[in-house]
LOKOL-146446 format. One record per residue (C-alpha): residue number from 0; chain; x, y, z. Coordinates in Angstrom, 1 decimal. Layout:
<mimars>
(mimar NUM, 'A', (X, Y, Z))
...
</mimars>
This chain:
<mimars>
(mimar 0, 'A', (0.1, 0.1, -0.2))
(mimar 1, 'A', (1.6, 3.5, -1.0))
(mimar 2, 'A', (1.1, 6.2, 1.7))
(mimar 3, 'A', (1.1, 8.9, -0.6))
(mimar 4, 'A', (1.9, 11.3, 2.4))
(mimar 5, 'A', (4.9, 10.2, 3.3))
(mimar 6, 'A', (8.1, 12.0, 3.9))
(mimar 7, 'A', (8.6, 11.3, 0.0))
(mimar 8, 'A', (5.8, 12.6, -1.4))
(mimar 9, 'A', (4.1, 10.4, -4.0))
(mimar 10, 'A', (1.1, 12.8, -4.7))
(mimar 11, 'A', (0.7, 11.5, -8.5))
(mimar 12, 'A', (0.0, 8.0, -9.7))
(mimar 13, 'A', (2.3, 5.8, -12.1))
(mimar 14, 'A', (0.6, 6.1, -15.7))
(mimar 15, 'A', (-0.6, 2.3, -15.6))
(mimar 16, 'A', (-1.8, 2.2, -12.0))
(mimar 17, 'A', (-5.6, 2.5, -11.3))
(mimar 18, 'A', (-5.9, 5.7, -9.5))
(mimar 19, 'A', (-8.4, 4.6, -7.3))
(mimar 20, 'A', (-6.3, 1.4, -6.3))
(mimar 21, 'A', (-3.3, 3.9, -5.8))
(mimar 22, 'A', (-5.1, 6.6, -3.8))
(mimar 23, 'A', (-7.2, 4.4, -1.6))
(mimar 24, 'A', (-5.3, 4.7, 1.8))
(mimar 25, 'A', (-6.7, 8.4, 1.8))
(mimar 26, 'A', (-9.1, 8.7, -1.2))
(mimar 27, 'A', (-12.2, 6.7, -1.7))
(mimar 28, 'A', (-13.2, 8.7, -4.9))
(mimar 29, 'A', (-11.1, 10.4, -7.4))
(mimar 30, 'A', (-12.2, 13.1, -10.0))
(mimar 31, 'A', (-10.5, 13.3, -13.4))
(mimar 32, 'A', (-10.7, 17.3, -13.7))
(mimar 33, 'A', (-10.4, 18.6, -17.1))
(mimar 34, 'A', (-8.5, 21.7, -17.7))
(mimar 35, 'A', (-11.3, 24.1, -19.3))
(mimar 36, 'A', (-10.8, 26.2, -22.6))
(mimar 37, 'A', (-11.8, 30.0, -22.0))
(mimar 38, 'A', (-13.0, 32.9, -24.3))
(mimar 39, 'A', (-12.9, 36.6, -23.8))
(mimar 40, 'A', (-15.9, 38.3, -22.2))
(mimar 41, 'A', (-16.4, 41.7, -23.4))
(mimar 42, 'A', (-19.8, 42.6, -21.0))
(mimar 43, 'A', (-17.4, 41.5, -18.1))
(mimar 44, 'A', (-14.7, 43.5, -19.3))
(mimar 45, 'A', (-16.9, 46.8, -19.7))
(mimar 46, 'A', (-18.5, 46.0, -16.0))
(mimar 47, 'A', (-15.4, 45.9, -14.5))
(mimar 48, 'A', (-13.9, 49.0, -15.8))
(mimar 49, 'A', (-14.1, 51.8, -18.6))
(mimar 50, 'A', (-11.5, 53.8, -19.8))
(mimar 51, 'A', (-9.1, 54.4, -22.8))
(mimar 52, 'A', (-6.3, 52.7, -21.2))
(mimar 53, 'A', (-8.3, 49.4, -20.1))
(mimar 54, 'A', (-10.0, 49.7, -23.8))
(mimar 55, 'A', (-6.3, 49.8, -25.7))
(mimar 56, 'A', (-5.0, 46.9, -23.7))
(mimar 57, 'A', (-8.0, 44.7, -24.6))
(mimar 58, 'A', (-7.6, 45.8, -28.5))
(mimar 59, 'A', (-4.0, 44.6, -28.2))
(mimar 60, 'A', (-4.8, 41.2, -26.7))
(mimar 61, 'A', (-7.6, 40.8, -29.4))
(mimar 62, 'A', (-4.9, 41.7, -32.2))
(mimar 63, 'A', (-2.5, 39.2, -30.6))
(mimar 64, 'A', (-5.1, 36.3, -30.5))
(mimar 65, 'A', (-7.1, 37.0, -33.6))
(mimar 66, 'A', (-4.5, 38.1, -36.0))
(mimar 67, 'A', (-4.8, 34.6, -38.2))
(mimar 68, 'A', (-1.8, 35.9, -40.7))
(mimar 69, 'A', (0.7, 36.2, -37.9))
(mimar 70, 'A', (-0.2, 32.9, -35.9))
(mimar 71, 'A', (0.5, 29.6, -37.4))
(mimar 72, 'A', (-1.5, 27.8, -34.6))
(mimar 73, 'A', (-4.3, 28.7, -32.5))
(mimar 74, 'A', (-2.9, 30.2, -29.4))
(mimar 75, 'A', (-2.8, 29.1, -25.6))
(mimar 76, 'A', (-4.2, 30.9, -22.8))
(mimar 77, 'A', (-0.5, 31.4, -21.4))
(mimar 78, 'A', (0.8, 33.0, -24.4))
(mimar 79, 'A', (-1.3, 36.3, -23.7))
(mimar 80, 'A', (-2.8, 36.8, -20.0))
(mimar 81, 'A', (-1.5, 36.8, -16.9))
(mimar 82, 'A', (-3.6, 35.4, -14.0))
(mimar 83, 'A', (-5.2, 38.8, -13.2))
(mimar 84, 'A', (-6.2, 39.5, -16.8))
(mimar 85, 'A', (-7.3, 36.0, -17.0))
(mimar 86, 'A', (-9.6, 36.2, -14.4))
(mimar 87, 'A', (-11.1, 39.7, -15.2))
(mimar 88, 'A', (-11.0, 39.3, -18.9))
(mimar 89, 'A', (-12.1, 35.6, -19.7))
(mimar 90, 'A', (-14.8, 33.1, -19.0))
(mimar 91, 'A', (-14.5, 29.2, -18.7))
(mimar 92, 'A', (-15.7, 27.0, -21.2))
(mimar 93, 'A', (-16.0, 23.5, -20.3))
(mimar 94, 'A', (-15.1, 20.5, -22.4))
(mimar 95, 'A', (-18.9, 19.4, -22.3))
(mimar 96, 'A', (-19.4, 22.5, -24.3))
(mimar 97, 'A', (-16.5, 21.6, -27.1))
(mimar 98, 'A', (-18.0, 18.2, -27.3))
(mimar 99, 'A', (-21.7, 19.4, -27.6))
(mimar 100, 'A', (-20.6, 22.7, -30.3))
(mimar 101, 'A', (-17.7, 21.1, -32.5))
(mimar 102, 'A', (-17.6, 17.6, -34.3))
(mimar 103, 'A', (-15.3, 16.4, -31.8))
(mimar 104, 'A', (-16.8, 13.0, -30.2))
(mimar 105, 'A', (-15.7, 12.5, -26.8))
(mimar 106, 'A', (-13.2, 13.4, -24.1))
(mimar 107, 'A', (-10.7, 11.1, -25.1))
(mimar 108, 'A', (-10.7, 12.7, -28.4))
(mimar 109, 'A', (-10.5, 16.1, -27.4))
(mimar 110, 'A', (-7.5, 15.2, -25.2))
(mimar 111, 'A', (-5.8, 13.4, -27.8))
(mimar 112, 'A', (-6.1, 16.7, -30.2))
(mimar 113, 'A', (-4.5, 18.6, -27.2))
(mimar 114, 'A', (-1.6, 16.5, -26.6))
(mimar 115, 'A', (-0.8, 16.5, -30.4))
(mimar 116, 'A', (-0.9, 20.3, -30.1))
(mimar 117, 'A', (2.1, 20.4, -28.0))
(mimar 118, 'A', (4.0, 17.6, -29.4))
(mimar 119, 'A', (3.6, 15.6, -26.3))
(mimar 120, 'A', (2.8, 12.0, -28.2))
(mimar 121, 'A', (4.9, 9.4, -30.2))
(mimar 122, 'A', (4.0, 9.8, -33.7))
(mimar 123, 'A', (2.0, 6.6, -34.0))
(mimar 124, 'A', (-0.6, 8.2, -31.2))
(mimar 125, 'A', (-0.7, 11.6, -32.7))
(mimar 126, 'A', (-4.5, 12.8, -34.1))
(mimar 127, 'A', (-3.7, 15.7, -36.9))
(mimar 128, 'A', (-7.4, 15.3, -38.0))
(mimar 129, 'A', (-9.0, 16.0, -34.9))
(mimar 130, 'A', (-6.5, 18.8, -33.6))
(mimar 131, 'A', (-7.3, 20.5, -36.9))
(mimar 132, 'A', (-10.9, 19.9, -36.4))
(mimar 133, 'A', (-10.4, 21.5, -32.9))
(mimar 134, 'A', (-8.2, 24.8, -34.1))
(mimar 135, 'A', (-10.8, 25.0, -36.9))
(mimar 136, 'A', (-13.8, 25.2, -34.2))
(mimar 137, 'A', (-11.7, 27.1, -31.8))
(mimar 138, 'A', (-10.9, 30.2, -34.4))
(mimar 139, 'A', (-14.5, 30.1, -35.3))
(mimar 140, 'A', (-15.7, 30.3, -32.0))
(mimar 141, 'A', (-12.9, 32.5, -31.1))
(mimar 142, 'A', (-12.0, 30.1, -27.8))
(mimar 143, 'A', (-8.6, 30.1, -26.3))
(mimar 144, 'A', (-7.0, 26.4, -26.0))
(mimar 145, 'A', (-5.9, 25.6, -22.3))
(mimar 146, 'A', (-2.2, 25.3, -21.4))
(mimar 147, 'A', (-1.0, 22.1, -20.2))
(mimar 148, 'A', (0.7, 21.0, -16.9))
(mimar 149, 'A', (-0.4, 23.7, -14.7))
(mimar 150, 'A', (-3.6, 24.8, -12.7))
(mimar 151, 'A', (-5.5, 27.7, -14.5))
(mimar 152, 'A', (-7.1, 30.5, -13.1))
(mimar 153, 'A', (-10.6, 28.6, -13.6))
(mimar 154, 'A', (-9.4, 25.8, -12.2))
(mimar 155, 'A', (-8.0, 27.7, -9.3))
(mimar 156, 'A', (-11.4, 29.5, -8.9))
(mimar 157, 'A', (-12.9, 25.8, -8.3))
(mimar 158, 'A', (-10.5, 24.8, -6.1))
(mimar 159, 'A', (-11.2, 27.9, -3.8))
(mimar 160, 'A', (-15.0, 27.5, -4.2))
(mimar 161, 'A', (-14.9, 23.7, -3.4))
(mimar 162, 'A', (-12.5, 24.1, -0.3))
(mimar 163, 'A', (-14.9, 26.7, 1.3))
(mimar 164, 'A', (-17.8, 24.7, 0.4))
(mimar 165, 'A', (-16.4, 21.9, 2.4))
(mimar 166, 'A', (-15.7, 24.4, 5.4))
(mimar 167, 'A', (-11.7, 23.6, 4.8))
(mimar 168, 'A', (-9.2, 26.5, 5.6))
(mimar 169, 'A', (-5.6, 25.2, 6.1))
(mimar 170, 'A', (-4.0, 24.0, 3.0))
(mimar 171, 'A', (-0.8, 22.8, 1.9))
(mimar 172, 'A', (0.9, 23.6, -1.5))
(mimar 173, 'A', (3.9, 21.7, -2.6))
(mimar 174, 'A', (5.7, 22.6, -6.1))
(mimar 175, 'A', (6.4, 20.3, -9.0))
(mimar 176, 'A', (9.9, 19.0, -7.5))
(mimar 177, 'A', (8.9, 18.9, -3.7))
(mimar 178, 'A', (11.2, 21.8, -3.2))
(mimar 179, 'A', (9.4, 23.8, -1.6))
(mimar 180, 'A', (6.3, 23.8, 0.5))
(mimar 181, 'A', (3.7, 26.4, 1.6))
(mimar 182, 'A', (0.7, 26.6, 3.9))
(mimar 183, 'A', (-2.0, 28.9, 3.6))
(mimar 184, 'A', (-4.6, 30.1, 5.3))
(mimar 185, 'A', (-7.8, 30.5, 3.5))
(mimar 186, 'A', (-10.1, 32.3, 6.2))
(mimar 187, 'A', (-8.4, 35.5, 5.6))
(mimar 188, 'A', (-8.0, 36.0, 1.9))
(mimar 189, 'A', (-10.0, 36.5, -1.1))
(mimar 190, 'A', (-10.5, 34.3, -4.5))
(mimar 191, 'A', (-8.1, 36.5, -6.2))
(mimar 192, 'A', (-5.3, 36.6, -3.5))
(mimar 193, 'A', (-5.6, 32.7, -3.8))
(mimar 194, 'A', (-5.2, 32.8, -7.5))
(mimar 195, 'A', (-1.9, 34.7, -6.9))
(mimar 196, 'A', (-0.7, 32.2, -4.1))
(mimar 197, 'A', (-0.8, 29.2, -6.6))
(mimar 198, 'A', (2.2, 29.4, -8.5))
(mimar 199, 'A', (2.8, 27.9, -12.4))
(mimar 200, 'A', (4.6, 25.1, -10.6))
(mimar 201, 'A', (2.6, 24.4, -7.8))
(mimar 202, 'A', (1.4, 20.7, -8.8))
(mimar 203, 'A', (-0.1, 19.6, -5.4))
(mimar 204, 'A', (-2.7, 21.0, -3.1))
(mimar 205, 'A', (-4.3, 19.3, 0.0))
(mimar 206, 'A', (-6.4, 20.0, 3.1))
(mimar 207, 'A', (-4.4, 20.1, 6.2))
(mimar 208, 'A', (-6.6, 16.9, 7.5))
(mimar 209, 'A', (-5.6, 15.3, 4.0))
(mimar 210, 'A', (-9.2, 14.8, 3.1))
(mimar 211, 'A', (-9.1, 16.5, -0.6))
(mimar 212, 'A', (-5.9, 16.1, -2.4))
(mimar 213, 'A', (-5.5, 18.1, -6.1))
(mimar 214, 'A', (-2.6, 16.7, -7.9))
(mimar 215, 'A', (-1.3, 17.8, -11.6))
(mimar 216, 'A', (1.6, 16.7, -13.9))
(mimar 217, 'A', (3.4, 18.1, -16.8))
(mimar 218, 'A', (2.4, 17.7, -20.5))
(mimar 219, 'A', (-1.2, 17.0, -19.4))
(mimar 220, 'A', (-4.7, 18.5, -19.7))
(mimar 221, 'A', (-6.4, 17.3, -16.6))
(mimar 222, 'A', (-5.8, 16.7, -13.1))
(mimar 223, 'A', (-6.8, 14.7, -10.5))
(mimar 224, 'A', (-9.0, 15.3, -7.3))
(mimar 225, 'A', (-9.0, 12.4, -4.9))
(mimar 226, 'A', (-11.7, 12.9, -2.0))
(mimar 227, 'A', (-12.6, 11.1, 1.3))
(mimar 228, 'A', (-16.3, 11.2, 0.4))
(mimar 229, 'A', (-17.6, 11.0, 4.0))
(mimar 230, 'A', (-16.4, 14.2, 4.7))
(mimar 231, 'A', (-16.1, 16.0, 1.1))
(mimar 232, 'A', (-19.2, 16.5, -0.9))
(mimar 233, 'A', (-19.4, 14.9, -4.5))
(mimar 234, 'A', (-21.9, 17.2, -5.4))
(mimar 235, 'A', (-19.5, 20.1, -4.9))
(mimar 236, 'A', (-16.8, 18.7, -6.8))
(mimar 237, 'A', (-19.0, 18.2, -9.6))
(mimar 238, 'A', (-20.6, 22.2, -9.3))
(mimar 239, 'A', (-16.9, 23.5, -9.8))
(mimar 240, 'A', (-15.2, 21.3, -12.1))
(mimar 241, 'A', (-16.0, 19.5, -15.5))
(mimar 242, 'A', (-14.8, 15.9, -15.7))
(mimar 243, 'A', (-15.8, 12.4, -14.6))
(mimar 244, 'A', (-15.4, 10.1, -11.6))
(mimar 245, 'A', (-12.9, 7.6, -12.1))
(mimar 246, 'A', (-13.7, 3.7, -12.2))
(mimar 247, 'A', (-11.7, 0.6, -10.7))
(mimar 248, 'A', (-10.0, 0.6, -14.2))
(mimar 249, 'A', (-9.1, 4.0, -14.7))
(mimar 250, 'A', (-5.4, 5.2, -15.0))
(mimar 251, 'A', (-3.6, 8.3, -15.8))
(mimar 252, 'A', (-3.5, 6.7, -19.4))
(mimar 253, 'A', (-8.1, 7.2, -19.4))
(mimar 254, 'A', (-7.3, 8.8, -22.8))
(mimar 255, 'A', (-6.8, 5.1, -24.5))
(mimar 256, 'A', (-8.8, 2.3, -24.5))
(mimar 257, 'A', (-7.3, -0.8, -23.4))
(mimar 258, 'A', (-4.7, -2.1, -25.7))
(mimar 259, 'A', (-4.9, 0.7, -27.7))
(mimar 260, 'A', (-1.7, 2.3, -27.6))
(mimar 261, 'A', (0.4, -1.2, -28.2))
(mimar 262, 'A', (-1.7, -1.4, -31.0))
(mimar 263, 'A', (-1.2, 1.8, -32.4))
(mimar 264, 'A', (2.6, 1.3, -31.7))
(mimar 265, 'A', (2.5, -2.0, -33.4))
(mimar 266, 'A', (3.7, -3.8, -30.2))
(mimar 267, 'A', (2.8, -7.5, -29.4))
</mimars>
């Protein structure tokens, strides 16, 4: 049995290990949360503040994002926004909305397209046709593609709200290589202050009492939420995040059907 909170942290599961089995010492449910897309929300921008400097900044962002002659591929969120700008300027677009309004069939295909876009897959696993479908849809509807391997602003908002809804105020945050750890008291900070405290390479967030864990890894467009369902509301998770609950077979490689990777790599 793996003690994920031992001195040498093991807060993210191996690729081929079922996540429920890996986390079972602490959590009986694991949610696969999909990092959302986003879109500029001009009504939100106007409601925030109206002045020439602010309007000029928005026009600069629009020009950088939607100048197709300059851009080879449709941009990622991180290429244009600081966390604060993304907080004030954008609205969240869930994967469900992409599936509903595009020709992409399901979460698995969408994730394959996203991973293809950043060169994270072996050539045999890449899905360029699905990626082209995604890019064409994103351009048409002015959707910003998420960046991988970090908690985006909208996910941070979800984490903040979820923690408060479950009466959690004391959390620990550990960066990617476990070289630093910080404690945050949520009782006296605002949503936007919380966003600023969670840095780009802060990969692990968990409550002091170890009842909930948010865990992410590089090159991926999803993160795991492990919970003790006796103390943490599943409804709160579903309300604040878009994704699905793991079953007994779900692994980090949920994107592929069983045997699909070996088949495509032509392995026996």
